[in-house]
C-alpha positions in Angstrom: -21.2 -14.5 -62.4 -23.9 -12.1 -63.6 -27.5 -13.2 -63.5 -27.5 -13.4 -67.3 -24.5 -15.7 -67.3 -25.9 -17.9 -64.6 -29.2 -18.0 -66.5 -27.7 -19.3 -69.7 -25.6 -21.9 -67.9 -28.6 -23.2 -65.9 -30.6 -23.2 -69.1 -28.0 -25.4 -70.9 -27.6 -27.6 -67.9 -31.4 -28.1 -67.8 -31.4 -29.0 -71.5 -28.5 -31.4 -71.1 -30.0 -33.3 -68.2 -33.3 -33.6 -70.0 -31.5 -35.0 -73.0 -29.8 -37.5 -70.7 -33.2 -38.6 -69.5 -34.5 -38.8 -73.0 -31.7 -41.1 -74.1 -32.4 -43.3 -71.0 -36.0 -43.4 -72.1 -35.1 -44.3 -75.7 -33.0 -47.3 -74.6 -35.9 -49.6 -73.3 -38.1 -48.5 -76.2 -35.5 -49.6 -78.8 -34.9 -52.8 -76.8 -38.4 -53.9 -76.0 -40.8 -52.3 -78.5 -40.1 -53.2 -82.2 -42.8 -50.8 -83.4 -41.1 -47.8 -81.9 -40.9 -45.1 -84.7 -37.5 -45.0 -86.3 -37.2 -41.3 -85.9 -37.4 -41.7 -82.1 -34.4 -44.1 -82.2 -32.5 -41.9 -84.6 -33.1 -38.7 -82.5 -31.7 -40.5 -79.5 -28.7 -41.7 -81.4 -27.9 -38.2 -82.7 -27.9 -36.5 -79.3 -26.1 -39.3 -77.5 -22.5 -38.1 -78.2 -23.2 -34.5 -76.9 -25.3 -34.6 -73.7 -22.6 -35.8 -71.2 -19.7 -33.7 -72.6 -22.0 -30.7 -72.3 -22.8 -31.5 -68.7 -19.1 -31.9 -67.8 -18.2 -28.7 -69.7 -20.8 -26.7 -67.8 -19.5 -28.1 -64.5 -16.0 -27.1 -65.5 -17.1 -23.4 -65.9 -17.4 -23.2 -62.1 -14.0 -24.8 -61.4 -11.9 -21.6 -61.3 -14.3 -20.1 -58.7 -14.2 -23.3 -56.6 -10.4 -23.3 -56.6 -10.3 -19.8 -55.1 -11.8 -21.2 -51.9 -9.6 -22.3 -49.0 -8.5 -25.9 -49.3 -10.7 -27.1 -46.4 -13.8 -25.4 -47.7 -13.0 -26.7 -51.2 -12.7 -30.3 -50.0 -15.7 -30.2 -47.7 -17.8 -28.6 -50.4 -17.2 -31.5 -52.8 -17.7 -34.1 -50.0 -21.1 -32.6 -49.3 -22.3 -32.1 -52.9 -20.6 -35.0 -54.6 -19.2 -37.7 -52.3 -22.3 -37.8 -50.0 -24.9 -38.2 -52.8 -22.6 -40.7 -54.6 -22.5 -42.9 -51.5 -26.2 -42.5 -50.6 -27.5 -43.0 -54.1 -25.3 -46.1 -54.6 -27.2 -47.6 -51.7 -30.6 -46.3 -52.9 -29.9 -47.7 -56.4 -29.0 -51.1 -55.1 -32.1 -51.3 -52.9 -34.7 -49.8 -55.4 -33.4 -51.9 -58.3 -32.9 -54.9 -56.0 -29.4 -55.5 -57.3 -27.8 -56.8 -54.1 -25.2 -58.7 -56.1 -23.3 -55.5 -56.7 -22.3 -55.4 -53.0 -19.7 -58.1 -53.8 -18.2 -56.0 -56.6 -16.6 -53.1 -54.8 -14.6 -52.0 -57.9 -17.9 -51.4 -59.7 -19.3 -49.5 -56.7 -16.3 -47.3 -56.4 -16.2 -46.4 -60.2 -20.0 -45.7 -60.2 -22.9 -48.1 -60.5 -24.9 -47.5 -63.6 -25.5 -43.8 -64.0 -23.5 -42.9 -60.9 -20.2 -43.1 -62.8 -20.9 -39.4 -63.5 -20.4 -38.5 -59.9 -17.4 -40.8 -59.5 -15.7 -39.1 -62.5 -16.5 -35.6 -61.2 -15.0 -36.5 -57.8 -11.8 -37.6 -59.5 -11.6 -34.4 -61.5 -12.0 -32.2 -58.5 -9.4 -34.3 -56.7 -6.7 -33.5 -59.3 -8.0 -30.0 -60.1 -5.8 -28.2 -57.5 -2.8 -29.1 -59.8 -4.2 -26.4 -62.1 -2.7 -23.8 -59.8 0.7 -25.0 -61.0 0.0 -26.2 -64.5 -2.7 -24.2 -66.4 -5.7 -26.3 -67.5 -5.1 -25.2 -71.1 -1.9 -27.3 -71.1 -3.9 -30.4 -70.0 -6.3 -30.5 -73.0 -4.1 -31.8 -75.8 -2.4 -34.6 -73.7 -5.9 -35.6 -72.4 -7.2 -35.9 -75.9 -4.3 -38.0 -77.1 -4.4 -40.2 -74.1 -8.2 -40.7 -74.4 -7.8 -41.7 -78.0 -5.3 -44.4 -77.2 -7.0 -45.5 -74.1 -10.2 -46.7 -75.9 -11.6 -49.9 -74.6 -9.7 -49.5 -71.3 -11.0 -48.5 -67.8 -9.4 -45.1 -68.2 -11.2 -44.2 -71.4 -14.2 -42.5 -69.8 -12.1 -40.6 -67.2 -9.8 -39.2 -69.9 -12.5 -38.4 -72.5 -14.8 -36.4 -70.2 -11.9 -34.7 -68.5 -11.2 -32.9 -71.8 -14.6 -31.2 -71.6 -14.6 -30.5 -67.9 -11.2 -28.8 -68.0 -12.1 -27.1 -71.3 -15.0 -25.5 -69.4 -12.5 -24.3 -66.8 -10.4 -22.8 -69.5 -13.3 -21.0 -71.1 -14.8 -19.7 -67.8 -12.8 -16.4 -68.0 -13.2 -16.2 -71.8 -16.9 -17.0 -72.2 -18.0 -13.3 -72.6 -15.4 -12.7 -75.3 -16.5 -15.9 -77.1 -20.2 -14.9 -76.8 -19.4 -11.5 -78.2 -18.3 -12.9 -81.5 -20.4 -12.3 -84.6 -22.4 -15.2 -85.9 -20.5 -16.8 -88.9 -18.0 -18.9 -86.9 -20.5 -20.2 -84.2 -23.1 -20.9 -86.9 -20.5 -22.9 -88.9 -19.6 -24.9 -85.8 -23.3 -25.7 -85.1 -23.9 -26.7 -88.7 -20.8 -29.0 -88.7 -22.0 -30.6 -85.4 -25.5 -31.0 -86.8 -24.3 -32.8 -90.0 -22.0 -35.0 -87.9 -24.9 -35.8 -85.5 -27.0 -36.8 -88.5 -24.3 -39.2 -89.8 -23.6 -40.5 -86.3 -27.3 -41.4 -85.9 -26.7 -44.2 -88.4 -23.2 -45.1 -87.3 -22.9 -46.8 -83.9 -19.1 -46.7 -83.7 -19.0 -43.0 -84.6 -21.5 -42.0 -81.9 -20.0 -44.1 -79.2 -16.3 -43.9 -79.5 -14.2 -41.5 -77.6 -11.5 -40.5 -80.1 -9.7 -37.7 -82.0 -12.3 -38.2 -84.8 -15.4 -37.4 -82.7 -13.9 -34.6 -80.6 -14.1 -31.8 -83.2 -17.9 -32.3 -83.7 -18.6 -32.5 -79.9 -16.6 -29.5 -79.0 -18.1 -27.6 -82.0 -21.6 -28.3 -80.7 -20.7 -27.2 -77.1 -19.0 -23.9 -78.3 -21.9 -23.2 -80.6 -24.4 -23.7 -77.8 -22.4 -21.5 -75.4 -22.5 -18.8 -78.0 -26.2 -19.3 -78.8 -27.7 -19.7 -75.3 -27.5 -16.0 -74.2 -29.2 -15.0 -77.5 -32.2 -17.3 -76.9 -35.3 -16.2 -74.9 -34.7 -17.2 -71.3 -36.6 -20.2 -70.2 -37.4 -20.1 -66.5 -38.4 -23.8 -66.7 -35.1 -24.9 -68.1 -33.2 -22.7 -65.7 -35.1 -24.3 -62.8 -34.4 -27.8 -64.1 -30.8 -26.8 -64.5 -30.5 -25.7 -60.9 -32.0 -29.0 -59.8 -30.2 -31.1 -62.4 -28.6 -33.4 -59.8 -32.1 -34.5 -58.8 -33.1 -35.4 -62.3 -29.8 -37.1 -63.1 -29.8 -39.3 -59.9 -33.4 -40.3 -60.1 -34.3 -40.7 -63.8 -32.5 -44.0 -64.6 -34.0 -45.7 -61.5 -37.5 -44.6 -62.3 -37.2 -45.6 -65.9 -35.7 -49.0 -65.0 -38.5 -49.7 -62.6 -41.1 -48.6 -65.2 -39.5 -50.8 -67.9 -39.5 -53.8 -65.6 -43.2 -53.3 -64.8 -44.1 -53.0 -68.5 -42.2 -56.2 -69.2 -43.8 -58.0 -66.3 -47.3 -57.2 -67.4 -46.5 -57.8 -71.1 -47.4 -54.3 -72.2 -45.8 -53.8 -75.7 -48.0 -51.1 -77.3 -45.8 -48.2 -78.3 -48.1 -45.4 -76.9 -48.4 -47.2 -73.5 -44.6 -47.6 -73.3 -43.9 -44.0 -74.4 -46.4 -42.6 -71.9 -45.2 -44.7 -69.0 -41.5 -44.1 -69.6 -42.0 -40.3 -70.1 -43.9 -40.2 -66.8 -41.3 -42.2 -65.1 -38.2 -40.7 -66.7 -39.2 -37.0 -66.9 -42.3 -36.1 -64.8 -41.3 -38.0 -61.6 -37.7 -36.7 -61.6 -38.8 -33.2 -62.4 -41.4 -33.3 -59.6 -38.7 -34.2 -57.1 -36.6 -31.1 -57.9 -37.9 -29.2 -54.8 -36.1 -31.8 -52.7 -32.7 -30.7 -54.1 -31.6 -29.1 -50.9 -32.5 -32.0 -48.7 -30.2 -34.7 -47.3 -31.1 -36.9 -50.2 -29.0 -34.8 -52.5 -26.6 -32.8 -50.4 -25.0 -33.2 -46.9 -27.0 -30.8 -44.6 -25.2 -27.6 -43.8 -25.1 -26.1 -40.3 -27.7 -23.6 -41.3 -30.1 -26.4 -42.4 -29.5 -28.3 -39.2 -30.2 -25.2 -37.1 -33.3 -24.5 -39.1 -34.5 -28.0 -38.5 -33.8 -27.8 -34.8 -35.7 -24.6 -34.6 -38.7 -26.2 -36.2 
């Protein structure tokens, strides 16, 4: 990938993970603080359907390159970057949130406790992805969409729905430059359609939460529109930096937000400004400040180079 291409991917990934944190911040505000301005709630509602599909799509863009690696390197790479943080942060989440009862629910732990479902789902996708060498990913998309629609309210719903966007990213990986080279009318139309749908979904709980044939056109329109638009925007070194450390922000923000919300509740603090300030600090500033730790054992299994460097020190 060229620097420009990696730049826009990192920028979108940074935007997506910050939107994830923003929705996590909005939840306790809506739940605990009746005076929370309605526009804050509606803004969170409108972005809710798009943020996770965008993250999965961006991850899928790198899948074809990953599959070119030798099987052992492919497997070990995912063990180090996905399985290890999944196991470690399951333990960290249980301890920091003091939710020891989950130890007796192995099914919940395996499918992802709280926000860790994202890693569990990614691990499953990378496990089946080598089948793409035999059956092109483009042939997977329509069956996945149909199955996801009819699997609503089942334990397979989440796996099938987000798989559409992950493998759609893999399909577009070799076609991204051609798509971004299109003139503006079609991408602009897609973004307008997604924007109108998001506005309607902000007031309709079912529309913004269901994984179905009816929400797919708007979500994929938003993603394709953003992929077209991103290289045309001024590059944001901050968003790119956040994007490169998105795993840190994702794994930490829900924990820090939950702890902050519990403290606010314990001390009976209900003022809107105090809750907003505390949750922004906990959900954005703390996770972002931890990004420099992205290459440590907290977030990735140490490579031989890291071990040798540590020994040398």
